[in-house]
Gaussian input, Z-matrix of N, CA and C with variables (Angstrom, degrees):
# hf/3-21g

backbone

0 1
 N
 C     1     B1
 C     2     B2     1     A1
 N     3     B3     2     A2     1     D1
 C     4     B4     3     A3     2     D2
 C     5     B5     4     A4     3     D3
 N     6     B6     5     A5     4     D4
 C     7     B7     6     A6     5     D5
 C     8     B8     7     A7     6     D6
 N     9     B9     8     A8     7     D7
 C    10    B10     9     A9     8     D8
 C    11    B11    10    A10     9     D9
 N    12    B12    11    A11    10    D10
 C    13    B13    12    A12    11    D11
 C    14    B14    13    A13    12    D12
 N    15    B15    14    A14    13    D13
 C    16    B16    15    A15    14    D14
 C    17    B17    16    A16    15    D15
 N    18    B18    17    A17    16    D16
 C    19    B19    18    A18    17    D17
 C    20    B20    19    A19    18    D18
 N    21    B21    20    A20    19    D19
 C    22    B22    21    A21    20    D20
 C    23    B23    22    A22    21    D21
 N    24    B24    23    A23    22    D22
 C    25    B25    24    A24    23    D23
 C    26    B26    25    A25    24    D24
 N    27    B27    26    A26    25    D25
 C    28    B28    27    A27    26    D26
 C    29    B29    28    A28    27    D27
 N    30    B30    29    A29    28    D28
 C    31    B31    30    A30    29    D29
 C    32    B32    31    A31    30    D30
 N    33    B33    32    A32    31    D31
 C    34    B34    33    A33    32    D32
 C    35    B35    34    A34    33    D33
 N    36    B36    35    A35    34    D34
 C    37    B37    36    A36    35    D35
 C    38    B38    37    A37    36    D36
 N    39    B39    38    A38    37    D37
 C    40    B40    39    A39    38    D38
 C    41    B41    40    A40    39    D39
 N    42    B42    41    A41    40    D40
 C    43    B43    42    A42    41    D41
 C    44    B44    43    A43    42    D42
 N    45    B45    44    A44    43    D43
 C    46    B46    45    A45    44    D44
 C    47    B47    46    A46    45    D45
 N    48    B48    47    A47    46    D46
 C    49    B49    48    A48    47    D47
 C    50    B50    49    A49    48    D48
 N    51    B51    50    A50    49    D49
 C    52    B52    51    A51    50    D50
 C    53    B53    52    A52    51    D51
 N    54    B54    53    A53    52    D52
 C    55    B55    54    A54    53    D53
 C    56    B56    55    A55    54    D54
 N    57    B57    56    A56    55    D55
 C    58    B58    57    A57    56    D56
 C    59    B59    58    A58    57    D57
 N    60    B60    59    A59    58    D58
 C    61    B61    60    A60    59    D59
 C    62    B62    61    A61    60    D60
 N    63    B63    62    A62    61    D61
 C    64    B64    63    A63    62    D62
 C    65    B65    64    A64    63    D63
 N    66    B66    65    A65    64    D64
 C    67    B67    66    A66    65    D65
 C    68    B68    67    A67    66    D66
 N    69    B69    68    A68    67    D67
 C    70    B70    69    A69    68    D68
 C    71    B71    70    A70    69    D69
 N    72    B72    71    A71    70    D70
 C    73    B73    72    A72    71    D71
 C    74    B74    73    A73    72    D72
 N    75    B75    74    A74    73    D73
 C    76    B76    75    A75    74    D74
 C    77    B77    76    A76    75    D75
 N    78    B78    77    A77    76    D76
 C    79    B79    78    A78    77    D77
 C    80    B80    79    A79    78    D78
 N    81    B81    80    A80    79    D79
 C    82    B82    81    A81    80    D80
 C    83    B83    82    A82    81    D81
 N    84    B84    83    A83    82    D82
 C    85    B85    84    A84    83    D83
 C    86    B86    85    A85    84    D84
 N    87    B87    86    A86    85    D85
 C    88    B88    87    A87    86    D86
 C    89    B89    88    A88    87    D87
 N    90    B90    89    A89    88    D88
 C    91    B91    90    A90    89    D89
 C    92    B92    91    A91    90    D90
 N    93    B93    92    A92    91    D91
 C    94    B94    93    A93    92    D92
 C    95    B95    94    A94    93    D93
 N    96    B96    95    A95    94    D94
 C    97    B97    96    A96    95    D95
 C    98    B98    97    A97    96    D96
 N    99    B99    98    A98    97    D97
 C   100   B100    99    A99    98    D98
 C   101   B101   100   A100    99    D99
 N   102   B102   101   A101   100   D100
 C   103   B103   102   A102   101   D101
 C   104   B104   103   A103   102   D102
 N   105   B105   104   A104   103   D103
 C   106   B106   105   A105   104   D104
 C   107   B107   106   A106   105   D105
 N   108   B108   107   A107   106   D106
 C   109   B109   108   A108   107   D107
 C   110   B110   109   A109   108   D108
 N   111   B111   110   A110   109   D109
 C   112   B112   111   A111   110   D110
 C   113   B113   112   A112   111   D111
 N   114   B114   113   A113   112   D112
 C   115   B115   114   A114   113   D113
 C   116   B116   115   A115   114   D114
 N   117   B117   116   A116   115   D115
 C   118   B118   117   A117   116   D116
 C   119   B119   118   A118   117   D117
 N   120   B120   119   A119   118   D118
 C   121   B121   120   A120   119   D119
 C   122   B122   121   A121   120   D120
 N   123   B123   122   A122   121   D121
 C   124   B124   123   A123   122   D122
 C   125   B125   124   A124   123   D123
 N   126   B126   125   A125   124   D124
 C   127   B127   126   A126   125   D125
 C   128   B128   127   A127   126   D126
 N   129   B129   128   A128   127   D127
 C   130   B130   129   A129   128   D128
 C   131   B131   130   A130   129   D129
 N   132   B132   131   A131   130   D130
 C   133   B133   132   A132   131   D131
 C   134   B134   133   A133   132   D132
 N   135   B135   134   A134   133   D133
 C   136   B136   135   A135   134   D134
 C   137   B137   136   A136   135   D135
 N   138   B138   137   A137   136   D136
 C   139   B139   138   A138   137   D137
 C   140   B140   139   A139   138   D138
 N   141   B141   140   A140   139   D139
 C   142   B142   141   A141   140   D140
 C   143   B143   142   A142   141   D141
 N   144   B144   143   A143   142   D142
 C   145   B145   144   A144   143   D143
 C   146   B146   145   A145   144   D144
 N   147   B147   146   A146   145   D145
 C   148   B148   147   A147   146   D146
 C   149   B149   148   A148   147   D147
 N   150   B150   149   A149   148   D148
 C   151   B151   150   A150   149   D149
 C   152   B152   151   A151   150   D150
 N   153   B153   152   A152   151   D151
 C   154   B154   153   A153   152   D152
 C   155   B155   154   A154   153   D153
 N   156   B156   155   A155   154   D154
 C   157   B157   156   A156   155   D155
 C   158   B158   157   A157   156   D156
 N   159   B159   158   A158   157   D157
 C   160   B160   159   A159   158   D158
 C   161   B161   160   A160   159   D159
 N   162   B162   161   A161   160   D160
 C   163   B163   162   A162   161   D161
 C   164   B164   163   A163   162   D162
 N   165   B165   164   A164   163   D163
 C   166   B166   165   A165   164   D164
 C   167   B167   166   A166   165   D165
 N   168   B168   167   A167   166   D166
 C   169   B169   168   A168   167   D167
 C   170   B170   169   A169   168   D168
 N   171   B171   170   A170   169   D169
 C   172   B172   171   A171   170   D170
 C   173   B173   172   A172   171   D171
 N   174   B174   173   A173   172   D172
 C   175   B175   174   A174   173   D173
 C   176   B176   175   A175   174   D174
 N   177   B177   176   A176   175   D175
 C   178   B178   177   A177   176   D176
 C   179   B179   178   A178   177   D177
 N   180   B180   179   A179   178   D178
 C   181   B181   180   A180   179   D179
 C   182   B182   181   A181   180   D180
 N   183   B183   182   A182   181   D181
 C   184   B184   183   A183   182   D182
 C   185   B185   184   A184   183   D183
 N   186   B186   185   A185   184   D184
 C   187   B187   186   A186   185   D185
 C   188   B188   187   A187   186   D186
 N   189   B189   188   A188   187   D187
 C   190   B190   189   A189   188   D188
 C   191   B191   190   A190   189   D189
 N   192   B192   191   A191   190   D190
 C   193   B193   192   A192   191   D191
 C   194   B194   193   A193   192   D192
 N   195   B195   194   A194   193   D193
 C   196   B196   195   A195   194   D194
 C   197   B197   196   A196   195   D195
 N   198   B198   197   A197   196   D196
 C   199   B199   198   A198   197   D197
 C   200   B200   199   A199   198   D198
 N   201   B201   200   A200   199   D199
 C   202   B202   201   A201   200   D200
 C   203   B203   202   A202   201   D201
 N   204   B204   203   A203   202   D202
 C   205   B205   204   A204   203   D203
 C   206   B206   205   A205   204   D204
 N   207   B207   206   A206   205   D205
 C   208   B208   207   A207   206   D206
 C   209   B209   208   A208   207   D207
 N   210   B210   209   A209   208   D208
 C   211   B211   210   A210   209   D209
 C   212   B212   211   A211   210   D210
 N   213   B213   212   A212   211   D211
 C   214   B214   213   A213   212   D212
 C   215   B215   214   A214   213   D213
 N   216   B216   215   A215   214   D214
 C   217   B217   216   A216   215   D215
 C   218   B218   217   A217   216   D216
 N   219   B219   218   A218   217   D217
 C   220   B220   219   A219   218   D218
 C   221   B221   220   A220   219   D219
 N   222   B222   221   A221   220   D220
 C   223   B223   222   A222   221   D221
 C   224   B224   223   A223   222   D222
 N   225   B225   224   A224   223   D223
 C   226   B226   225   A225   224   D224
 C   227   B227   226   A226   225   D225
 N   228   B228   227   A227   226   D226
 C   229   B229   228   A228   227   D227
 C   230   B230   229   A229   228   D228
 N   231   B231   230   A230   229   D229
 C   232   B232   231   A231   230   D230
 C   233   B233   232   A232   231   D231
 N   234   B234   233   A233   232   D232
 C   235   B235   234   A234   233   D233
 C   236   B236   235   A235   234   D234
 N   237   B237   236   A236   235   D235
 C   238   B238   237   A237   236   D236
 C   239   B239   238   A238   237   D237
 N   240   B240   239   A239   238   D238
 C   241   B241   240   A240   239   D239
 C   242   B242   241   A241   240   D240
 N   243   B243   242   A242   241   D241
 C   244   B244   243   A243   242   D242
 C   245   B245   244   A244   243   D243
 N   246   B246   245   A245   244   D244
 C   247   B247   246   A246   245   D245
 C   248   B248   247   A247   246   D246
 N   249   B249   248   A248   247   D247
 C   250   B250   249   A249   248   D248
 C   251   B251   250   A250   249   D249
 N   252   B252   251   A251   250   D250
 C   253   B253   252   A252   251   D251
 C   254   B254   253   A253   252   D252
 N   255   B255   254   A254   253   D253
 C   256   B256   255   A255   254   D254
 C   257   B257   256   A256   255   D255
 N   258   B258   257   A257   256   D256
 C   259   B259   258   A258   257   D257
 C   260   B260   259   A259   258   D258
 N   261   B261   260   A260   259   D259
 C   262   B262   261   A261   260   D260
 C   263   B263   262   A262   261   D261
 N   264   B264   263   A263   262   D262
 C   265   B265   264   A264   263   D263
 C   266   B266   265   A265   264   D264
 N   267   B267   266   A266   265   D265
 C   268   B268   267   A267   266   D266
 C   269   B269   268   A268   267   D267
 N   270   B270   269   A269   268   D268
 C   271   B271   270   A270   269   D269
 C   272   B272   271   A271   270   D270

   B1=1.4768
   B2=1.4926
   B3=1.2364
   B4=1.4622
   B5=1.6254
   B6=1.2350
   B7=1.4852
   B8=1.5481
   B9=1.2845
   B10=1.3561
   B11=1.4490
   B12=1.3101
   B13=1.4454
   B14=1.4561
   B15=1.2964
   B16=1.4094
   B17=1.4849
   B18=1.2906
   B19=1.4476
   B20=1.5950
   B21=1.4005
   B22=1.4688
   B23=1.5299
   B24=1.3196
   B25=1.4116
   B26=1.5375
   B27=1.3812
   B28=1.4586
   B29=1.4764
   B30=1.3634
   B31=1.4802
   B32=1.5164
   B33=1.3560
   B34=1.5081
   B35=1.4485
   B36=1.3571
   B37=1.5389
   B38=1.5831
   B39=1.2765
   B40=1.4385
   B41=1.5009
   B42=1.3027
   B43=1.4420
   B44=1.4959
   B45=1.2865
   B46=1.4824
   B47=1.5553
   B48=1.3067
   B49=1.4762
   B50=1.5885
   B51=1.3560
   B52=1.5115
   B53=1.4614
   B54=1.4587
   B55=1.4702
   B56=1.6252
   B57=1.2918
   B58=1.4492
   B59=1.4606
   B60=1.3440
   B61=1.4968
   B62=1.4632
   B63=1.3700
   B64=1.4065
   B65=1.5708
   B66=1.3383
   B67=1.4468
   B68=1.4999
   B69=1.3819
   B70=1.4732
   B71=1.5479
   B72=1.3284
   B73=1.5379
   B74=1.5400
   B75=1.2293
   B76=1.5343
   B77=1.4924
   B78=1.3910
   B79=1.4910
   B80=1.5195
   B81=1.3584
   B82=1.4131
   B83=1.5299
   B84=1.2865
   B85=1.5799
   B86=1.4720
   B87=1.2911
   B88=1.5076
   B89=1.5069
   B90=1.2726
   B91=1.5486
   B92=1.5138
   B93=1.2709
   B94=1.5939
   B95=1.4458
   B96=1.2825
   B97=1.5457
   B98=1.5134
   B99=1.3324
   B100=1.5042
   B101=1.4629
   B102=1.2646
   B103=1.5215
   B104=1.5178
   B105=1.3473
   B106=1.4832
   B107=1.4710
   B108=1.3695
   B109=1.5427
   B110=1.5359
   B111=1.3396
   B112=1.4138
   B113=1.4908
   B114=1.3537
   B115=1.4966
   B116=1.4230
   B117=1.3355
   B118=1.5057
   B119=1.5575
   B120=1.3321
   B121=1.5489
   B122=1.5609
   B123=1.3127
   B124=1.4427
   B125=1.5588
   B126=1.3264
   B127=1.4373
   B128=1.5461
   B129=1.3377
   B130=1.3978
   B131=1.5592
   B132=1.3820
   B133=1.3468
   B134=1.6039
   B135=1.2840
   B136=1.4289
   B137=1.6377
   B138=1.2848
   B139=1.4384
   B140=1.5732
   B141=1.3127
   B142=1.4141
   B143=1.5554
   B144=1.3178
   B145=1.3702
   B146=1.4923
   B147=1.2997
   B148=1.5755
   B149=1.5289
   B150=1.3936
   B151=1.4319
   B152=1.4818
   B153=1.3944
   B154=1.3882
   B155=1.4998
   B156=1.3012
   B157=1.5295
   B158=1.5819
   B159=1.2708
   B160=1.4686
   B161=1.5618
   B162=1.2801
   B163=1.3770
   B164=1.5374
   B165=1.3488
   B166=1.4066
   B167=1.4938
   B168=1.2974
   B169=1.5321
   B170=1.5558
   B171=1.3952
   B172=1.2528
   B173=1.5900
   B174=1.4241
   B175=1.3898
   B176=1.4999
   B177=1.3039
   B178=1.4527
   B179=1.4362
   B180=1.3234
   B181=1.4090
   B182=1.5707
   B183=1.3348
   B184=1.5256
   B185=1.5354
   B186=1.2899
   B187=1.3799
   B188=1.4827
   B189=1.3054
   B190=1.4599
   B191=1.5725
   B192=1.2570
   B193=1.4559
   B194=1.4744
   B195=1.3553
   B196=1.4028
   B197=1.5282
   B198=1.3634
   B199=1.4930
   B200=1.5195
   B201=1.3815
   B202=1.4637
   B203=1.5449
   B204=1.3811
   B205=1.4198
   B206=1.5860
   B207=1.3339
   B208=1.5238
   B209=1.5178
   B210=1.3492
   B211=1.4863
   B212=1.4535
   B213=1.4510
   B214=1.4464
   B215=1.5911
   B216=1.2946
   B217=1.5823
   B218=1.5624
   B219=1.3012
   B220=1.5548
   B221=1.4566
   B222=1.3126
   B223=1.3626
   B224=1.5768
   B225=1.3831
   B226=1.4519
   B227=1.4814
   B228=1.2677
   B229=1.4585
   B230=1.4161
   B231=1.2712
   B232=1.5249
   B233=1.6476
   B234=1.3420
   B235=1.3905
   B236=1.5025
   B237=1.3683
   B238=1.4566
   B239=1.6864
   B240=1.2540
   B241=1.4923
   B242=1.6144
   B243=1.3934
   B244=1.4765
   B245=1.5874
   B246=1.3645
   B247=1.4093
   B248=1.5340
   B249=1.3943
   B250=1.5718
   B251=1.4821
   B252=1.4724
   B253=1.3961
   B254=1.5751
   B255=1.3096
   B256=1.4354
   B257=1.5120
   B258=1.3638
   B259=1.4242
   B260=1.4838
   B261=1.2621
   B262=1.3685
   B263=1.5424
   B264=1.2002
   B265=1.4911
   B266=1.5833
   B267=1.2371
   B268=1.5158
   B269=1.4140
   B270=1.3588
   B271=1.4646
   B272=1.4310
   A1=112.59
   A2=117.67
   A3=125.43
   A4=107.73
   A5=110.82
   A6=116.29
   A7=109.86
   A8=119.95
   A9=116.83
   A10=120.27
   A11=116.89
   A12=126.55
   A13=113.77
   A14=120.09
   A15=126.22
   A16=112.87
   A17=119.00
   A18=128.33
   A19=111.25
   A20=109.32
   A21=116.48
   A22=109.73
   A23=122.28
   A24=122.24
   A25=108.86
   A26=113.62
   A27=121.31
   A28=114.66
   A29=120.16
   A30=121.77
   A31=111.60
   A32=121.50
   A33=121.43
   A34=111.89
   A35=119.09
   A36=125.04
   A37=107.43
   A38=119.37
   A39=123.00
   A40=110.40
   A41=119.05
   A42=121.79
   A43=107.59
   A44=121.00
   A45=121.71
   A46=109.71
   A47=118.71
   A48=121.77
   A49=106.47
   A50=116.99
   A51=119.69
   A52=111.47
   A53=117.48
   A54=118.40
   A55=105.88
   A56=117.60
   A57=118.01
   A58=116.06
   A59=108.91
   A60=115.77
   A61=113.80
   A62=117.04
   A63=119.01
   A64=106.56
   A65=117.43
   A66=117.87
   A67=117.17
   A68=114.72
   A69=117.73
   A70=109.65
   A71=115.43
   A72=123.00
   A73=108.34
   A74=114.33
   A75=118.91
   A76=108.34
   A77=110.99
   A78=112.32
   A79=101.03
   A80=114.80
   A81=117.59
   A82=106.75
   A83=115.15
   A84=120.67
   A85=105.95
   A86=110.87
   A87=118.39
   A88=107.32
   A89=113.91
   A90=118.78
   A91=111.35
   A92=116.55
   A93=122.81
   A94=112.58
   A95=121.65
   A96=124.39
   A97=106.25
   A98=116.42
   A99=122.81
   A100=110.84
   A101=119.14
   A102=125.26
   A103=109.64
   A104=115.64
   A105=117.91
   A106=113.43
   A107=113.57
   A108=114.12
   A109=112.82
   A110=116.79
   A111=121.67
   A112=108.08
   A113=118.29
   A114=121.22
   A115=112.96
   A116=119.68
   A117=125.61
   A118=109.60
   A119=116.93
   A120=121.63
   A121=103.87
   A122=122.51
   A123=120.86
   A124=113.04
   A125=115.33
   A126=122.41
   A127=111.66
   A128=117.97
   A129=121.95
   A130=111.96
   A131=113.87
   A132=120.56
   A133=116.57
   A134=115.12
   A135=123.41
   A136=109.89
   A137=111.96
   A138=114.14
   A139=110.59
   A140=115.33
   A141=120.40
   A142=112.15
   A143=119.63
   A144=125.92
   A145=109.53
   A146=113.66
   A147=121.09
   A148=110.83
   A149=112.48
   A150=118.05
   A151=112.48
   A152=119.44
   A153=123.15
   A154=111.53
   A155=113.88
   A156=120.50
   A157=110.27
   A158=116.36
   A159=125.19
   A160=108.27
   A161=116.92
   A162=117.44
   A163=116.92
   A164=115.51
   A165=119.56
   A166=111.79
   A167=115.44
   A168=124.50
   A169=108.64
   A170=118.74
   A171=127.08
   A172=117.42
   A173=111.50
   A174=116.42
   A175=112.06
   A176=121.96
   A177=126.45
   A178=109.99
   A179=114.60
   A180=117.48
   A181=106.03
   A182=114.21
   A183=117.06
   A184=112.05
   A185=114.65
   A186=118.47
   A187=117.34
   A188=119.13
   A189=124.48
   A190=109.78
   A191=116.65
   A192=121.71
   A193=113.10
   A194=119.55
   A195=124.16
   A196=110.87
   A197=115.68
   A198=121.61
   A199=107.09
   A200=119.00
   A201=118.62
   A202=108.80
   A203=116.51
   A204=118.45
   A205=110.73
   A206=112.15
   A207=117.02
   A208=109.35
   A209=118.63
   A210=121.28
   A211=112.88
   A212=113.25
   A213=120.09
   A214=109.59
   A215=112.91
   A216=115.92
   A217=108.36
   A218=114.48
   A219=113.69
   A220=111.96
   A221=124.50
   A222=127.05
   A223=115.37
   A224=117.40
   A225=117.33
   A226=109.05
   A227=123.80
   A228=126.75
   A229=108.67
   A230=124.84
   A231=124.60
   A232=104.20
   A233=116.36
   A234=119.32
   A235=109.35
   A236=114.50
   A237=121.57
   A238=112.30
   A239=111.25
   A240=112.00
   A241=112.64
   A242=108.58
   A243=111.44
   A244=110.99
   A245=117.80
   A246=120.54
   A247=110.65
   A248=108.67
   A249=114.38
   A250=112.30
   A251=118.02
   A252=116.46
   A253=111.52
   A254=116.91
   A255=119.55
   A256=110.36
   A257=116.94
   A258=117.13
   A259=113.19
   A260=123.29
   A261=125.99
   A262=113.25
   A263=115.24
   A264=121.31
   A265=113.49
   A266=109.49
   A267=114.33
   A268=115.58
   A269=119.37
   A270=126.13
   A271=110.20
   D1=177.24
   D2=-169.26
   D3=-83.49
   D4=151.39
   D5=173.44
   D6=-57.77
   D7=-48.96
   D8=-178.46
   D9=-61.74
   D10=-30.04
   D11=168.10
   D12=-65.77
   D13=-41.42
   D14=175.07
   D15=-63.58
   D16=-46.34
   D17=-179.64
   D18=-63.32
   D19=-37.11
   D20=-175.53
   D21=-75.09
   D22=-14.28
   D23=-175.08
   D24=-67.24
   D25=139.06
   D26=-174.55
   D27=-54.49
   D28=-28.12
   D29=-179.97
   D30=-75.47
   D31=-5.73
   D32=-173.03
   D33=-112.22
   D34=40.26
   D35=-179.01
   D36=-61.69
   D37=-38.98
   D38=-178.86
   D39=-66.53
   D40=-39.29
   D41=-179.73
   D42=-70.74
   D43=-39.58
   D44=177.96
   D45=-65.88
   D46=-36.20
   D47=-179.67
   D48=-67.47
   D49=-37.98
   D50=178.27
   D51=-66.45
   D52=-40.16
   D53=-176.63
   D54=-72.16
   D55=-30.66
   D56=174.48
   D57=-60.88
   D58=-43.30
   D59=177.64
   D60=-64.95
   D61=-24.09
   D62=-176.53
   D63=-100.55
   D64=26.40
   D65=177.58
   D66=70.24
   D67=14.82
   D68=175.14
   D69=85.38
   D70=4.46
   D71=-175.53
   D72=-81.37
   D73=130.18
   D74=170.22
   D75=-156.13
   D76=164.85
   D77=177.00
   D78=-151.16
   D79=131.95
   D80=-174.46
   D81=-119.65
   D82=152.07
   D83=-179.06
   D84=-126.38
   D85=145.54
   D86=168.28
   D87=-94.33
   D88=125.22
   D89=178.99
   D90=-67.28
   D91=-20.60
   D92=178.62
   D93=-88.27
   D94=-4.85
   D95=-176.12
   D96=-64.47
   D97=145.10
   D98=170.91
   D99=-142.63
   D100=158.98
   D101=172.73
   D102=58.30
   D103=-125.49
   D104=-170.84
   D105=-65.27
   D106=-34.67
   D107=179.02
   D108=-64.88
   D109=-36.92
   D110=177.26
   D111=-65.53
   D112=-50.26
   D113=175.97
   D114=-50.45
   D115=-46.28
   D116=-179.03
   D117=-60.48
   D118=-40.29
   D119=-179.63
   D120=-67.40
   D121=-42.40
   D122=-179.94
   D123=-64.41
   D124=-41.34
   D125=174.53
   D126=-61.11
   D127=-39.85
   D128=178.12
   D129=-60.78
   D130=-43.97
   D131=178.04
   D132=-64.63
   D133=-41.22
   D134=176.11
   D135=-63.11
   D136=-40.59
   D137=177.59
   D138=-62.76
   D139=-46.43
   D140=176.97
   D141=-58.37
   D142=-44.35
   D143=176.87
   D144=-54.12
   D145=-53.04
   D146=-177.75
   D147=-55.29
   D148=-45.74
   D149=179.48
   D150=-59.52
   D151=-45.28
   D152=178.23
   D153=-57.79
   D154=-47.62
   D155=-176.30
   D156=-62.39
   D157=-38.16
   D158=173.16
   D159=-60.36
   D160=-58.23
   D161=-177.29
   D162=-62.52
   D163=-27.15
   D164=179.96
   D165=-94.26
   D166=5.90
   D167=-176.68
   D168=53.28
   D169=44.69
   D170=172.29
   D171=64.54
   D172=14.62
   D173=177.67
   D174=-81.38
   D175=153.38
   D176=177.08
   D177=-159.89
   D178=179.37
   D179=-175.71
   D180=-67.23
   D181=157.15
   D182=172.56
   D183=-122.64
   D184=164.28
   D185=175.05
   D186=-55.03
   D187=-33.22
   D188=173.78
   D189=-63.92
   D190=-46.68
   D191=178.10
   D192=-63.45
   D193=-37.67
   D194=175.34
   D195=-64.63
   D196=-44.24
   D197=-179.68
   D198=-63.63
   D199=-42.20
   D200=-179.91
   D201=-61.76
   D202=-44.79
   D203=-173.22
   D204=-64.24
   D205=-40.59
   D206=-179.64
   D207=-62.29
   D208=-43.86
   D209=176.72
   D210=-56.91
   D211=-48.58
   D212=-175.27
   D213=-65.23
   D214=-40.23
   D215=-175.86
   D216=-68.84
   D217=-25.57
   D218=-178.56
   D219=-84.57
   D220=-9.65
   D221=173.74
   D222=-66.10
   D223=129.39
   D224=-179.21
   D225=-96.69
   D226=-4.70
   D227=-175.91
   D228=-90.93
   D229=-2.46
   D230=-179.20
   D231=-124.76
   D232=133.01
   D233=-178.88
   D234=-79.76
   D235=160.97
   D236=-169.21
   D237=-55.86
   D238=-46.32
   D239=-179.10
   D240=-54.89
   D241=-49.89
   D242=-179.73
   D243=-59.64
   D244=-35.69
   D245=178.09
   D246=-56.79
   D247=-51.22
   D248=179.55
   D249=-58.55
   D250=-43.80
   D251=-178.79
   D252=-62.17
   D253=-38.30
   D254=-179.96
   D255=-65.06
   D256=-46.40
   D257=178.83
   D258=-65.20
   D259=-33.89
   D260=173.06
   D261=-59.43
   D262=-42.37
   D263=177.19
   D264=-63.78
   D265=-41.31
   D266=176.05
   D267=-65.49
   D268=-34.09
   D269=177.78
   D270=-72.17

């Protein structure tokens, strides 16, 4: 079936929420694709990546942000939700 039909299924509320948080962007691949179909899937992914880069003005995570996240996540004196909130603010 189609990705849209799969996402719309009542059991997939968490997936719908994730997609909404990602601006509705997603890209699905058929593991059975070959040749031109596989190339078209790769092209679709590359177009999506380019759109995201343009929307985000080519910003992305940095090594420093990754290091900060690693240090924060290893701390046992901060609960997980606080860690997530802190990381979200940094991003």
